[in-house]
C-alpha positions in Angstrom: 46.9 -20.9 76.0 48.5 -24.2 77.0 47.9 -27.9 76.5 48.1 -30.5 79.2 51.7 -31.1 80.3 51.0 -33.7 83.0 53.8 -36.3 83.0 55.4 -34.4 80.1 58.6 -36.4 80.2 59.6 -37.4 76.6 59.3 -41.1 75.5 62.4 -43.0 74.5 61.9 -42.9 70.7 64.4 -45.7 70.2 62.4 -48.0 72.3 59.2 -47.1 70.5 60.7 -47.1 67.0 63.7 -49.4 66.7 64.7 -47.8 63.5 66.1 -44.5 62.4 63.5 -41.8 62.1 63.3 -39.4 59.2 64.0 -35.7 60.0 60.6 -34.6 59.5 59.3 -37.2 61.9 61.7 -36.1 64.5 60.7 -32.5 64.0 57.0 -33.2 64.4 57.6 -35.2 67.6 59.6 -32.4 69.0 56.9 -29.9 68.2 54.3 -32.2 69.9 56.6 -32.3 72.9 56.9 -28.5 72.7 53.2 -28.3 73.5 52.2 -27.2 70.0 49.6 -28.3 67.5 51.3 -29.7 64.4 50.6 -29.7 60.7 52.6 -32.4 58.9 52.6 -32.0 55.2 54.4 -34.7 53.5 54.3 -37.1 50.4 51.9 -40.1 50.5 53.7 -43.1 51.9 56.4 -41.0 53.7 55.6 -42.2 57.1 53.2 -39.6 58.5 51.1 -42.1 60.5 54.2 -42.9 62.7 53.8 -39.4 64.2 50.1 -40.1 65.0 51.3 -43.4 66.6 53.8 -41.4 68.8 50.9 -39.1 70.0 49.0 -42.2 71.1 52.0 -43.7 72.9 52.6 -40.4 74.7 48.9 -40.1 75.8 48.7 -43.7 77.0 51.8 -43.2 79.0 50.2 -40.2 80.8 46.8 -41.9 81.2 45.3 -39.7 78.7 43.1 -40.3 75.5 43.6 -39.7 71.8 40.9 -39.4 69.1 42.1 -40.6 65.7 39.9 -39.3 62.9 39.7 -40.3 59.2 37.7 -39.3 56.1 36.3 -42.8 55.4 34.7 -45.6 57.3 36.8 -48.1 55.5 40.0 -46.2 56.5 38.6 -46.1 60.2 38.1 -49.9 60.1 41.6 -50.4 58.9 43.1 -48.0 61.6 41.0 -50.0 64.2 42.7 -53.2 63.1 46.2 -51.6 62.9 46.0 -50.0 66.3 44.5 -53.1 68.0 47.7 -55.0 66.9 49.8 -52.1 68.0 48.4 -51.1 71.3 46.1 -54.1 72.3 42.5 -54.7 71.5 41.1 -53.5 74.8 42.9 -50.1 74.3 41.2 -49.1 71.0 37.7 -48.3 70.1 35.7 -47.1 67.1 32.7 -44.8 66.3 31.5 -44.6 62.8 28.0 -43.4 62.8 26.0 -46.6 62.9 29.0 -48.6 64.5 30.2 -48.2 68.0 32.8 -50.4 69.5 34.5 -49.8 72.9 33.8 -46.1 72.7 35.3 -45.5 76.2 38.7 -46.7 75.1 41.7 -44.4 75.4 42.4 -44.6 71.7 39.0 -44.0 69.8 39.1 -44.1 65.9 36.3 -42.3 64.2 35.3 -40.5 61.1 35.8 -36.8 61.2 32.0 -36.2 60.9 31.7 -38.1 64.4 34.3 -35.9 66.0 32.5 -32.7 64.7 29.2 -34.1 66.0 30.8 -34.7 69.5 31.9 -31.0 69.5 28.5 -29.9 68.9 27.3 -31.3 72.1 29.0 -28.8 74.3 29.7 -25.0 74.1 32.4 -24.5 71.5 35.9 -24.3 73.0 35.0 -26.1 76.2 35.7 -29.7 77.2 32.6 -31.7 77.4 32.1 -35.1 78.9 32.8 -36.8 75.5 36.3 -35.0 75.4 37.4 -35.6 79.0 41.1 -36.6 79.2 41.4 -36.2 75.4 45.0 -35.0 75.0 45.3 -34.9 71.2 43.1 -35.3 68.1 44.8 -36.7 64.9 43.2 -35.4 61.6 44.3 -38.0 59.2 44.2 -37.2 55.5 43.5 -33.5 56.3 43.7 -32.5 52.7 40.2 -33.9 52.5 39.3 -30.3 53.3 39.3 -29.8 49.5 36.4 -32.3 49.2 33.4 -30.4 47.9 30.8 -32.2 49.8 32.4 -32.8 53.1 35.2 -30.3 53.4 33.2 -28.3 55.9 33.6 -31.0 58.5 37.4 -30.5 58.8 37.0 -26.7 59.3 34.4 -27.0 61.9 36.4 -29.6 63.8 39.4 -27.4 63.9 37.4 -24.2 64.9 35.2 -25.9 67.5 38.0 -28.1 69.2 38.9 -26.8 72.6 42.3 -25.0 72.7 43.6 -27.3 75.4 43.6 -30.2 73.0 46.5 -30.6 70.6 45.7 -31.0 67.0 47.9 -33.2 64.8 46.9 -32.7 61.1 48.4 -35.1 58.6 48.1 -34.1 55.1 49.6 -35.1 51.6 51.6 -32.3 50.0 49.6 -29.1 49.2 50.7 -25.8 47.7 49.6 -23.7 50.8 50.4 -25.7 53.8 51.8 -22.5 55.4 48.5 -20.9 55.1 46.8 -23.9 56.6 49.0 -23.8 59.6 48.7 -20.0 60.0 44.9 -20.4 60.1 45.0 -23.2 62.8 47.4 -20.9 64.8 44.9 -18.2 64.6 41.8 -20.1 65.4 43.1 -22.9 67.7 46.5 -22.1 69.3 50.2 -22.4 68.7 50.8 -24.5 65.7 54.0 -25.6 63.8 54.3 -26.7 60.2 56.5 -29.6 59.5 57.0 -29.9 55.7 58.8 -32.6 53.8 59.1 -33.5 50.2 61.2 -36.4 51.0 60.2 -39.8 50.0 61.8 -42.8 51.7 61.2 -44.8 48.5 61.9 -42.4 45.6 59.6 -42.7 42.5 60.5 -43.4 39.1 58.1 -42.2 36.2 57.6 -44.4 33.2 55.5 -44.3 30.1 54.0 -47.3 28.2 53.0 -47.5 24.6 52.8 -50.5 22.2 56.6 -49.9 21.4 57.7 -50.6 25.0 58.1 -49.1 28.3 60.3 -45.8 28.6 61.5 -43.4 31.2 58.9 -40.6 31.2 61.3 -37.7 32.0 64.8 -36.6 31.0 67.9 -37.1 33.2 67.3 -34.0 35.4 63.6 -35.1 36.0 62.4 -31.6 34.9 61.0 -32.3 31.3 59.7 -35.0 29.0 62.0 -37.6 27.8 63.3 -36.4 24.4 62.5 -39.9 23.0 58.8 -39.5 23.8 58.4 -36.0 22.2 56.1 -36.0 19.2 58.0 -35.9 15.9 55.5 -33.8 14.0 54.1 -30.5 15.2 50.5 -31.6 14.9 48.9 -31.7 18.3 45.7 -33.4 17.3 45.2 -37.2 18.0 45.0 -39.4 14.9 45.0 -43.0 14.0 48.8 -43.2 14.7 48.1 -42.4 18.4 45.4 -44.9 18.6 47.7 -47.6 17.2 50.2 -46.7 19.9 47.8 -47.6 22.8 49.1 -50.7 24.5 46.8 -53.6 25.3 46.2 -54.4 29.0 48.1 -57.7 28.6 51.1 -55.8 27.1 51.2 -53.4 30.1 51.1 -56.3 32.6 53.7 -58.3 30.6 55.9 -55.2 30.8 55.5 -55.0 34.5 56.1 -58.6 35.1 59.3 -58.7 32.9 60.8 -55.8 34.8 59.9 -57.2 38.3 57.5 -54.2 38.9 54.7 -56.2 40.5 52.7 -56.0 42.7 50.9 -53.0 41.1 47.7 -50.9 41.7 46.2 -50.3 38.3 44.0 -47.2 38.5 40.9 -47.1 36.1 38.3 -44.4 36.6 35.2 -46.6 36.3 33.8 -49.7 38.0 33.0 -51.2 34.6 36.5 -50.6 33.4 38.0 -52.5 36.5 35.5 -55.4 35.9 36.4 -55.5 32.2 40.1 -55.5 33.1 39.7 -58.5 35.4 37.7 -60.4 32.7 40.2 -59.6 30.0 43.1 -61.0 32.1 41.1 -64.1 33.3 40.3 -64.9 29.7 43.9 -64.7 28.7 44.7 -67.4 31.4 47.5 -65.1 32.7 48.7 -66.1 36.1 50.8 -63.7 38.2 51.5 -66.0 41.2 53.9 -68.8 41.6 52.8 -72.3 42.7 53.4 -71.7 46.5 51.5 -68.5 46.3 48.6 -70.0 44.5 48.4 -72.8 47.3 48.4 -70.1 50.0 45.8 -68.0 48.2 43.4 -71.0 47.8 43.8 -71.8 51.5 43.0 -68.2 52.6 40.1 -67.8 50.2 38.6 -71.1 51.3 38.8 -70.0 54.9 37.1 -66.7 53.8 34.2 -68.9 52.1 33.9 -70.9 55.1 33.0 -67.8 57.1 30.9 -66.5 54.2 29.3 -69.3 52.4 26.9 -67.0 50.8 29.7 -65.7 48.5 31.0 -69.0 47.2 29.4 -68.4 43.7 31.2 -65.0 43.1 32.8 -64.7 39.6 35.6 -62.9 41.4 37.0 -66.0 43.0 38.8 -67.6 40.0 40.8 -64.4 39.0 41.6 -64.1 42.8 43.4 -67.4 42.8 45.8 -66.2 40.1 46.7 -62.9 41.8 44.3 -60.7 40.0 41.5 -58.6 41.7 39.3 -55.5 41.4 38.6 -52.9 44.2 35.8 -50.3 43.9 32.8 -49.0 45.5 30.6 -51.4 43.7 32.0 -54.4 45.5 30.7 -55.7 48.7 32.7 -54.3 51.7 33.6 -57.8 52.8 35.1 -58.5 49.5 37.2 -55.3 49.4 38.4 -56.3 52.8 39.6 -59.6 51.6 41.3 -58.1 48.6 43.0 -55.5 50.9 44.2 -58.4 53.2 45.5 -60.6 50.3 47.2 -57.7 48.8 48.9 -56.6 51.9 50.4 -60.2 52.2 51.7 -59.8 48.7 49.5 -62.6 47.4 47.5 -60.3 44.9 49.9 -59.0 42.2 47.6 -56.5 40.4 44.5 -54.9 41.6 42.3 -52.9 39.2 40.9 -50.0 41.3 39.1 -46.7 41.1 40.9 -43.7 42.6 39.2 -44.0 45.9 41.9 -46.6 46.8 44.4 -43.7 46.8 42.6 -42.2 49.8 45.0 -43.6 52.4 44.0 -47.3 52.6 47.0 -49.4 53.2 47.7 -51.4 50.2 51.4 -51.3 49.6 52.5 -51.6 45.9 55.7 -51.5 44.1 54.0 -49.8 41.2 51.0 -47.7 40.4 49.7 -47.6 36.9 47.5 -44.7 35.8 45.5 -45.9 32.9 44.2 -42.5 31.9 45.2 -38.9 32.6 41.6 -37.5 32.3 38.3 -38.4 33.8 34.6 -37.7 33.7 33.3 -35.4 36.6 30.1 -33.6 37.3 31.8 -30.6 35.4 32.6 -32.6 32.3 35.6 -34.5 31.0 38.9 -33.0 32.3 42.6 -33.6 32.8 43.6 -34.9 36.2 44.6 -32.2 38.7 48.2 -32.5 39.8 47.1 -33.3 43.3 44.9 -36.2 42.1 47.8 -37.5 40.1 50.3 -37.2 42.9 47.9 -38.9 45.3 47.7 -41.9 43.1 51.4 -41.9 42.2 52.3 -41.7 45.8 50.9 -45.2 46.5 53.9 -46.7 44.8 56.9 -47.9 46.7 56.9 -50.1 49.8 58.9 -48.8 52.7 61.3 -51.3 54.0 60.7 -53.6 51.0 61.4 -51.5 47.8 64.4 -49.3 46.9 62.4 -47.8 44.1 58.7 -47.1 43.6 57.4 -47.0 39.9 54.6 -44.9 38.4 53.5 -46.0 34.9 51.4 -43.8 32.7 49.8 -45.3 29.6 49.3 -44.0 26.1 45.6 -43.4 25.2 43.8 -42.0 22.3 43.4 -38.8 24.3 46.5 -38.3 26.3 50.2 -39.2 25.8 53.6 -38.5 27.1 53.2 -34.7 27.0 50.3 -34.7 29.4 51.9 -37.3 31.6 55.1 -35.3 31.9 53.2 -32.2 32.8 51.5 -33.9 35.7 54.6 -35.7 36.9 56.5 -32.3 37.1 53.7 -30.1 38.4 53.4 -29.1 42.1 50.5 -30.0 44.3 47.3 -28.0 44.2 46.5 -25.6 47.1 43.8 -26.4 49.7 40.7 -24.4 49.1 37.9 -24.1 51.5 34.6 -25.7 51.1 33.0 -24.2 54.1 29.3 -24.0 53.8 26.9 -23.3 56.7 24.1 -26.2 57.1 20.9 -26.2 59.1 22.5 -28.6 61.5 25.4 -26.1 62.1 22.9 -23.2 62.7 20.7 -25.1 65.1 23.6 -26.7 67.1 25.5 -23.5 67.5 22.2 -21.4 68.4 21.5 -24.1 71.1 24.6 -23.1 73.1 25.7 -19.8 71.7 24.5 -16.3 71.1 24.1 -15.0 67.5 27.3 -12.8 68.0 29.2 -15.8 69.3 28.0 -17.9 66.3 29.1 -15.1 63.9 32.5 -15.1 65.4 32.8 -18.9 65.0 31.6 -18.8 61.3 34.0 -15.9 60.5 36.9 -18.0 61.8 36.5 -20.5 58.9 39.5 -21.2 56.6 37.3 -19.9 53.8 37.2 -16.6 55.6 40.9 -16.6 56.2 41.6 -17.3 52.5 39.2 -14.6 51.5 40.8 -12.1 53.8 44.2 -13.0 52.2 42.9 -12.8 48.6 41.3 -9.4 49.4 44.6 -7.8 50.6 45.2 -6.3 47.2 41.7 -4.8 47.2 42.3 -3.4 50.8 45.5 -1.9 49.5 43.7 -0.1 46.6 41.1 1.3 49.0 44.0 2.7 51.2 45.6 4.2 48.0 42.1 5.8 47.2 41.8 7.0 50.7 45.2 8.7 50.4 44.4 10.4 47.2 41.1 11.6 48.7 43.1 13.3 51.6 45.6 14.8 49.1 42.6 16.3 47.0 41.0 17.6 50.1 44.2 19.3 51.2 44.7 20.9 47.9 41.2 22.3 48.1 42.1 23.6 51.6 39.6 21.5 53.3 40.8 20.7 56.8 37.6 20.9 58.8 34.1 19.5 58.3 32.6 23.0 58.2 34.9 24.0 55.4 33.8 21.0 53.5 30.1 21.9 54.1 30.6 25.5 53.0 32.5 24.8 49.8 30.3 22.0 49.0 27.2 24.4 49.1 29.0 27.1 47.2 30.2 24.7 44.5 26.7 23.1 44.3 25.2 26.7 43.8 27.9 27.6 41.2 27.5 24.3 39.4 23.8 25.0 39.3 24.5 28.5 37.7 26.8 26.8 35.2 24.1 24.2 34.4 21.6 27.0 33.9 24.0 28.9 31.7 24.5 25.7 29.7 20.8 25.2 29.4 20.1 28.9 28.3 22.9 28.5 25.6 21.3 25.3 24.5 17.9 27.2 24.1 19.7 30.1 22.3 21.1 27.6 19.8 17.8 26.2 19.1 16.1 29.6 18.7 19.0 30.6 16.5 18.6 27.5 14.3 14.8 28.0 14.1 15.2 31.6 13.1 17.8 30.7 10.6 15.6 28.2 8.9 12.6 30.5 8.9 14.8 33.3 7.3 16.2 30.8 4.6 12.7 29.7 3.7 11.5 33.2 3.5 14.4 34.5 1.6 14.3 31.5 -0.9 10.8 32.5 -1.6 11.5 36.3 -1.8 14.5 35.7 -4.1 12.4 33.6 -6.5 10.1 36.7 -7.0 12.8 39.3 -6.6 13.6 41.5 -9.7 17.2 42.1 -10.9 18.5 45.3 -9.5 17.3 44.7 -6.0 19.5 45.6 -3.1 20.3 42.7 -0.7 22.7 42.2 2.2 25.0 39.3 2.2 26.7 37.3 5.1 27.5 33.6 5.3 29.9 30.8 4.6 29.7 31.5 0.9 30.7 35.1 1.3 34.4 35.0 2.0 34.6 38.6 3.2 31.7 38.2 5.7 32.1 34.8 7.2 33.0 35.7 10.8 30.2 36.4 13.4 31.7 39.9 14.0 31.7 40.8 10.3 29.1 43.2 9.0 26.8 42.2 6.2 28.0 43.3 2.6 25.5 45.5 0.7 25.0 44.1 -2.8 22.8 44.1 -5.8 21.1 41.2 -7.5 22.5 41.0 -11.0 21.3 37.7 -12.3 20.0 34.4 -11.3 21.9 31.2 -12.3 21.1 27.6 -12.3 22.1 25.7 -9.1 22.6 22.1 -8.3 19.4 22.2 -6.2 15.7 23.2 -6.7 16.4 26.8 -5.9 18.5 28.9 -8.3 21.6 30.6 -7.1 21.9 34.4 -7.2 24.9 36.4 -8.9 25.3 39.5 -6.9 27.8 42.5 -7.2 28.8 43.8 -3.7 29.6 47.2 -2.7 33.2 46.0 -2.4 33.1 45.6 -6.2 33.2 41.9 -6.0 31.1 39.2 -7.7 29.4 36.6 -5.5 27.6 33.4 -6.3 25.3 32.9 -3.2 22.4 30.9 -2.1 19.4 31.9 0.0 21.1 31.1 3.1 23.8 33.8 2.3 21.2 36.5 1.9 20.4 38.0 5.3 18.1 40.8 4.0 16.3 41.7 0.8 15.5 45.5 0.6 12.6 45.6 -1.8 11.6 49.0 -0.2 14.7 50.6 -2.0 14.6 51.8 -5.5 15.8 49.2 -8.1 19.2 49.9 -9.5 18.4 49.8 -13.3 22.0 49.8 -14.3 22.1 46.1 -14.0 19.9 45.9 -17.2 22.9 47.0 -19.2 25.7 45.1 -17.4 27.6 42.3 -19.1 28.0 39.3 -16.8 31.5 37.9 -16.2 32.0 35.0 -18.6 34.5 33.1 -16.3 31.9 33.1 -13.5 30.4 29.5 -13.2 27.2 28.6 -11.5 29.2 27.2 -8.5 28.1 28.2 -5.0 30.6 30.3 -3.2 32.4 31.6 -6.3 34.0 35.1 -5.7 36.0 37.4 -8.0 37.0 41.1 -8.3 35.0 43.3 -10.4 36.6 45.9 -12.9 36.3 49.5 -13.7 33.0 49.1 -15.6 31.4 47.4 -12.4 32.8 50.0 -10.0 30.4 52.8 -10.9 27.4 50.4 -10.1 29.0 49.1 -6.9 29.4 52.6 -5.6 25.6 53.2 -6.1 24.7 50.4 -3.7 23.5 52.1 -0.5 24.4 50.9 3.0 21.3 49.8 4.9 21.2 48.7 8.6 20.3 45.0 8.9 18.9 43.3 12.1 21.0 40.2 12.2 19.0 38.3 14.8 15.4 37.8 15.4 13.8 39.6 18.5 13.4 36.2 20.4 17.0 35.3 19.7 18.2 38.7 21.1 16.0 38.2 24.2 17.6 34.7 24.8 21.2 36.1 24.3 20.3 38.7 27.1 19.4 35.8 29.4 22.6 34.1 28.7 24.6 37.2 29.4 22.8 37.7 32.6 23.5 34.2 34.0 27.1 34.3 33.0 27.4 37.5 34.8 25.9 35.9 38.0 28.5 33.2 37.7 31.3 35.5 37.2 30.3 37.3 40.5 29.7 34.0 42.5 31.3 34.0 46.0 32.9 30.7 45.4 35.6 32.6 43.6 36.9 33.6 46.9 38.1 30.0 47.3 39.9 30.1 44.0 39.5 29.2 40.4 36.0 27.7 40.1 37.0 25.4 37.4 40.0 24.1 39.4 37.7 23.8 42.5 35.0 21.9 40.5 37.5 19.6 39.0 38.9 18.8 42.5 35.3 18.5 44.0 34.2 16.1 41.3 37.3 14.0 41.7 36.6 13.9 45.4 33.0 13.0 44.9 34.1 10.2 42.4 36.7 9.0 45.0 34.2 9.0 48.0 31.7 7.0 45.8 34.3 4.5 44.6 35.8 4.0 48.1 32.2 3.3 49.4 31.4 0.9 46.7 34.7 -0.9 47.1 34.2 -1.2 50.9 30.7 -2.3 50.6 31.8 -5.0 48.0 34.7 -5.9 50.3 32.3 -6.2 53.3 29.8 -8.3 51.3 32.5 -10.7 50.2 33.9 -11.1 53.6 30.4 -11.5 55.0 29.5 -14.2 52.4 29.5 -17.2 54.8 27.7 -15.1 57.6 25.1 -14.2 55.0 24.6 -17.8 54.1 24.1 -18.4 57.9 21.5 -15.7 58.2 19.6 -17.0 55.1 19.5 -20.5 56.9 18.2 -18.7 60.0 15.4 -17.1 58.0 14.4 -20.5 56.5 14.4 -22.2 59.8 12.3 -19.4 61.3 9.8 -19.8 58.3 9.4 -23.5 59.2 9.0 -22.9 62.9 12.3 -24.3 64.0 13.5 -21.1 65.5 11.7 -18.6 67.7 13.8 -15.6 67.1 17.2 -17.4 67.4 16.2 -19.8 70.0 15.5 -23.4 68.7 12.0 -24.6 69.2 11.0 -28.2 69.7 11.1 -28.8 66.0 14.4 -27.1 65.8 16.0 -29.3 68.6 14.8 -32.3 66.7 16.4 -31.2 63.5 19.6 -30.3 65.4 19.9 -33.9 66.7 19.9 -35.2 63.1 23.1 -35.6 60.9 22.5 -35.5 57.2 22.7 -33.7 54.0 19.7 -31.6 54.9 18.8 -31.8 58.5 15.8 -29.6 58.2 14.1 -31.8 55.5 14.8 -34.9 57.6 13.6 -33.3 60.7 10.3 -31.9 59.4 9.5 -35.3 57.9 10.1 -37.1 61.2 8.1 -34.4 63.1 5.3 -34.4 60.6 4.0 -37.8 61.8 3.9 -39.2 58.3 6.0 -42.2 59.4 4.4 -42.8 62.9 2.0 -45.5 61.5 4.5 -47.4 59.5 5.6 -50.9 60.3 9.4 -51.4 60.8 10.0 -52.9 57.3 7.8 -50.0 55.8 9.7 -47.5 58.0 13.1 -48.8 56.7 12.0 -48.1 53.1 10.5 -44.8 53.9 13.7 -43.6 55.6 15.8 -45.0 52.6 13.8 -42.7 50.2 14.9 -39.7 52.3 18.7 -40.4 52.4 19.4 -42.1 49.0 20.5 -40.5 45.9 20.4 -42.6 42.8 22.9 -40.9 40.4 22.5 -43.3 37.5 19.4 -42.9 35.5 19.3 -46.3 34.1 19.2 -48.1 37.5 16.3 -50.5 38.0 14.8 -53.0 40.3 12.0 -55.7 39.9 10.6 -55.0 43.3 7.6 -52.7 43.7 7.3 -50.4 46.7 4.3 -51.2 48.9 1.3 -49.0 49.0 1.8 -48.1 52.6 5.2 -46.6 52.0 4.1 -44.8 48.7 1.1 -43.3 50.6 3.4 -42.1 53.4 5.9 -40.5 50.9 3.1 -39.1 48.9 1.9 -37.0 51.9 5.3 -35.4 51.9 5.0 -34.0 48.4 3.6 -30.5 49.3 6.3 -30.1 52.2 9.1 -31.0 49.7 7.9 -28.5 47.2 7.4 -25.8 49.9 11.0 -26.4 51.1 12.5 -26.4 47.7 10.6 -23.1 46.9 11.9 -21.3 50.1 15.4 -22.5 49.6 15.4 -21.3 46.1 14.2 -17.9 47.4 17.3 -17.6 49.6 19.7 -19.1 47.1 20.3 -22.4 49.3 21.1 -25.5 47.3 21.0 -28.2 50.0 19.5 -31.4 48.6 15.9 -32.4 49.3 16.1 -36.1 48.4 12.8 -37.8 47.6 12.7 -38.8 43.9 9.2 -40.0 42.8 10.6 -41.4 39.6 13.2 -43.7 41.5 11.0 -44.8 44.5 10.9 -48.4 43.1 14.5 -48.8 43.8 13.8 -48.3 47.5 11.8 -51.5 47.2 15.1 -53.2 47.8 15.3 -51.9 51.4 11.8 -53.0 52.1 12.5 -56.5 50.7 15.8 -56.9 52.6 14.0 -55.9 55.9 11.4 -58.6 55.0 14.3 -61.1 55.1 14.9 -61.7 51.5 18.2 -63.6 50.8 21.0 -61.4 49.5 21.6 -63.4 46.3 18.0 -62.9 45.3 18.1 -59.2 46.2 21.0 -58.4 44.0 19.6 -60.6 41.1 16.5 -58.3 41.1 18.4 -55.0 40.4 20.9 -53.4 38.2 22.7 -51.8 41.0 26.1 -53.1 42.1 26.3 -55.1 45.3 28.4 -52.2 46.9 25.7 -49.7 46.0 23.0 -51.8 47.5 25.0 -52.1 50.7 25.6 -48.3 50.7 22.0 -47.6 50.4 21.2 -49.9 53.3 24.0 -48.6 55.5 22.9 -44.9 54.9 19.4 -46.1 55.8 20.7 -47.9 58.9 22.7 -44.8 59.8 19.6 -42.6 59.7 17.5 -45.2 61.5 20.0 -45.3 64.3 19.6 -41.5 64.8 15.8 -41.6 65.2 15.7 -43.0 68.9 17.9 -40.1 70.0 15.9 -37.4 68.4 13.8 -35.5 71.0 10.1 -34.9 70.7 9.4 -37.8 68.3 6.8 -40.4 69.2 7.6 -43.4 71.2 6.2 -45.7 68.5 8.4 -44.2 65.9 11.5 -44.8 68.0 10.6 -48.4 68.7 9.9 -49.1 65.1 13.2 -47.5 64.2 15.0 -49.9 66.6 13.3 -52.9 65.0 13.9 -51.7 61.5 17.7 -51.5 62.4 17.6 -55.1 63.6 15.9 -56.2 60.4 18.6 -54.5 58.2 21.7 -55.0 60.0 22.8 -58.4 59.0 25.5 -59.8 56.6 26.7 -58.4 54.3 25.4 -55.1 55.5 26.7 -55.2 59.0 30.2 -54.2 59.8 32.6 -57.2 60.5 34.1 -55.7 63.7 34.3 -57.7 66.8 33.7 -55.9 70.1 36.3 -56.2 72.8 
């Protein structure tokens, strides 16, 4: 496997970069020149982009191309501007879904999804027309593989990329960069890890409360500053903690006094950012000097001359004092202005949500992290170390600052203890978010066999990590297999016939043992029943028996005849004494000249047929004998004469049915004793070994099946999607049908749903403005339940969407059957919000549009851009009606105007 080596001479680094490169940058460049793919794992702000720039310089010098991918459209736009300045406008192009500028340029910037989609167009591993002359692909912000919704895209891009193309993965520090590198090596080709924890601008961690600003860590930067340790052992937050929360103006004053501006002030909500700007604006705090204020006003006025519609924005006045907000709820054009002014050092503090930490170039001396916890879909939780480090890493401007500052702030929920934990924690590991989709299935099956598709799915990073995590399980299986072999050897089993013979013999012997066990169980039942019958009969007989009657004694209350081998003791009934129960006890004199106090259970026979011994009528009873069951004492000379008169009478100890059952037991035990299995050895030892062997075989089989199921998890998901696609007629066997090919041409969160809707004909009769609204309903998720708009959706759109109700319910039902959770967006309760799209397509002015909804301007733009992206795909979907394609073009033209359209000039 080799990459292109055409004109492989190395470029003069000193000419390209007239400054001293860091060691990790030199190592990465050397690895690229050694014809390897490279994973660069280094802190945020350490200069990873320079390595990507070198890859571009090298490709241009050879007449080759480079694709530069990013996770965000905003970051792609920024890279476009940067690279145009660096390499010339005609050399750089952009593709981001609904935007395409100079796409044949040698340097093409794009979102990672676009690159993945290009790879779908040709058989995986081959160079298609879209990849001709591409020497390298840069995967910027590669740690986005951790993103729950979009992480699959990075894995697919790496798996599908032809091995002739070098990959350059640029990632923030993660705990398992070696695993990422090893995986890319296995699925793509020779790959080298360049790891660095060096920061050209070191970070200093601080903590702010209402008492002041303090170093967060101790002198060796390993633990919390002793000054900040809580003085009491109480861990709960109380009023004292709340009183220590500094105000926003206090924090900014601390930053200004210590010359720590400009700063990015992270707040985890849009409303929080807006409130912060308002609070500072009300305080009349100005963070810029007179010269900076003059320059700000000039640049802002130039911006308003280009965009007069935005002249009434409430964000203008704080902006002139060096204060701004930056979040997804703002218009993209506003965010672009804030980014530009901040880069020029004219904005001194920007209140931003954490999306700003995703790689957008906004150099700051300080980052302030206002809270160490945030609300997520999984509830309120502490920040993850990687989230904290990503935000902290934005501090420190290379070439401008000797020191970057990270400031954490006391809140009612977290304090210095939590801040110190995050500041000293290592980065989180990359995990796989790989999940097959309908689009993946259909696109793979258009150009690959099922076996080839399986091979590709099983090359995912998720499969790699699963294989690693299951190594202990594999080792345990190997240990069980070794034990099984040892047991078989001890049993003398070396050939399959031996095992079969012994198995049959042991099964036969075990059957005999089970039969003997059952016969013994029946014997016990019969013995118990016979004993109960005997006791009942004996109790009745004793109650009528006359004194002097001869009896036979044997039982637990007859000490001399307890054992089963003992003979019954002949005795005579001398008296009846009061017992503790309903039946009286009997005082008997045994032939052994002993007195016994017995119950009916101890009398095994009553010999009424023998003559009564009248001597008992004249006997004196022993005074010391109490009426306590089981009492026994020796007789004397006066009782000896009577004892000697007691005859010895044979007694049948067991009933006939008991004796018959005892014979059965003896017969079965004799058969077991003579069983041929004894020729192999001790049956008990053999059985123990056999059972252990059976248990081991069963356990090994269960563990292997579980291992295979876990390793085949992604492939099973893939097969489930195939069955759903077959159900809806998208696949004939594993070959995509017309409907399947239409779905394959669509990019979205659920390509099957979108394709079925378009192919259903439900939208064919809609006018362009109606079509725009209907399409918006399919690709828009409104997460906030309190959102509203004053616009009502037209009847035509409602009718078209209502016709999809049964299709949606059917798809949800089938997905649920197969455990598939891909979204099927069409919220009947939120359709009115889609009226915004229809009104925008009808040319309503922007200001009027946003005044009639609770949504932030940025949210409205996002809905419109998602709609525009979907509409832009429709003309390229095969088998759709011509009228639908024409109306999609017209709907795009209606929607794509300021401030929705991208402000990117084509070359």
